[in-house]
C-alpha positions in Angstrom: -10.1 -218.9 -142.6 -11.2 -215.4 -141.5 -10.3 -214.2 -138.1 -11.6 -211.2 -136.1 -9.9 -209.3 -133.3 -11.6 -207.9 -130.2 -9.7 -204.6 -130.3 -9.4 -202.4 -133.4 -6.4 -200.4 -132.3 -3.8 -203.1 -132.9 -2.7 -205.2 -135.9 -4.8 -208.3 -136.4 -4.3 -211.3 -138.6 -7.6 -211.2 -140.5 -7.2 -214.2 -142.7 -4.7 -216.9 -143.7 -4.1 -219.6 -146.3 -1.3 -221.6 -147.8 1.8 -219.4 -148.0 0.0 -216.1 -147.1 -1.7 -214.2 -144.3 -3.7 -211.0 -144.3 -3.1 -208.3 -141.6 -5.8 -205.8 -141.2 -7.1 -206.9 -144.6 -3.7 -206.5 -146.4 -2.3 -209.7 -147.9 1.3 -210.7 -147.3 3.1 -213.6 -148.9 6.3 -215.1 -147.4 7.4 -215.3 -143.8 6.4 -212.2 -141.7 6.7 -210.7 -138.2 3.6 -209.0 -136.8 3.7 -206.9 -133.6 0.8 -205.8 -131.6 2.5 -202.4 -131.3 1.7 -201.8 -135.0 4.7 -203.0 -136.9 4.6 -205.6 -139.7 7.7 -206.6 -141.7 9.0 -209.4 -143.8 11.0 -212.1 -142.0 13.9 -213.2 -144.1 13.5 -216.9 -143.4 11.4 -219.4 -145.2 12.3 -222.7 -143.4 12.9 -223.7 -139.9 16.2 -225.2 -140.9 17.5 -221.8 -142.0 16.7 -220.0 -138.7 19.6 -218.4 -136.8 19.8 -216.5 -133.5 20.1 -213.3 -135.6 16.5 -213.9 -137.0 15.2 -213.7 -133.4 17.6 -210.8 -132.4 16.2 -208.7 -135.2 12.5 -209.0 -134.1 10.9 -205.6 -133.6 11.0 -204.8 -129.9 8.7 -202.2 -128.5 9.6 -198.5 -128.3 9.0 -198.3 -124.6 8.9 -201.9 -123.5 9.9 -205.3 -124.8 7.1 -207.7 -125.8 5.8 -210.1 -123.2 5.8 -213.0 -125.6 6.9 -214.1 -129.1 4.5 -216.5 -130.7 6.5 -218.5 -133.2 4.6 -220.2 -136.0 6.8 -223.1 -137.3 4.9 -223.8 -140.5 2.4 -226.6 -141.2 3.4 -228.7 -138.3 4.8 -228.1 -134.8 8.6 -227.9 -135.0 10.7 -226.6 -132.1 13.5 -224.1 -132.5 16.8 -225.1 -130.8 17.0 -223.3 -127.4 20.3 -221.7 -128.3 18.6 -219.6 -131.0 16.2 -218.2 -128.4 18.7 -217.4 -125.7 18.7 -213.7 -126.6 15.0 -213.5 -126.0 14.9 -215.7 -122.9 17.8 -213.8 -121.3 15.6 -210.6 -121.6 12.7 -212.5 -119.9 10.7 -212.5 -123.1 8.6 -215.7 -123.4 8.5 -217.8 -126.5 5.7 -220.1 -127.5 6.0 -222.4 -130.4 3.1 -223.8 -132.4 2.1 -224.4 -136.0 1.5 -221.3 -138.0 -2.3 -221.7 -138.0 -2.4 -221.8 -134.2 0.1 -219.0 -133.9 -2.2 -216.7 -136.0 -5.1 -217.4 -133.7 -3.0 -217.1 -130.5 -1.5 -213.8 -131.6 -5.0 -212.4 -132.2 -6.3 -213.4 -128.8 -3.3 -212.0 -127.0 -3.2 -208.7 -129.1 -7.0 -208.4 -128.6 -6.4 -208.5 -124.9 -3.9 -205.7 -125.1 -0.8 -207.8 -124.5 2.5 -206.9 -125.9 3.0 -209.8 -128.4 4.9 -210.5 -131.6 4.0 -213.3 -134.0 7.0 -214.6 -136.0 5.5 -216.7 -138.8 7.1 -219.0 -141.2 5.0 -219.0 -144.4 7.5 -220.1 -147.0 7.4 -223.0 -149.3 8.6 -225.5 -146.7 7.1 -223.6 -143.9 3.7 -223.2 -145.5 0.6 -224.6 -144.0 -2.0 -226.8 -145.7 -5.5 -225.8 -146.3 -6.6 -223.8 -143.2 -9.9 -225.6 -142.7 -11.5 -225.0 -139.3 -8.6 -225.9 -137.4 
């Protein structure tokens, strides 16, 4: 599915499919973190079961301000992260929304397009991959 952002001065998820996403037209395979402040980096976790608090502690925070929200894409289906793993974010008053990866891609684009400080942490690995993106 192709996606389009309202703003052009931020990273946008421009397409996605099984086990990959494209950010500003560049394809990435494997789990990834995308920040509306312009950072994209691999996320060294392929499955929800392998997540630790350290994965969330290493998310790229803003240079001048923390993100307002982390949108967590849990893979092909909605799976919640244990609250203890998110305590580092919530203690800093950073919101966390969990959804399947397809929905997380769309939500990130909407929020980034509105100028919000948002990070998308997306599981795209073998067990975290999503099925054919379809319409949605």
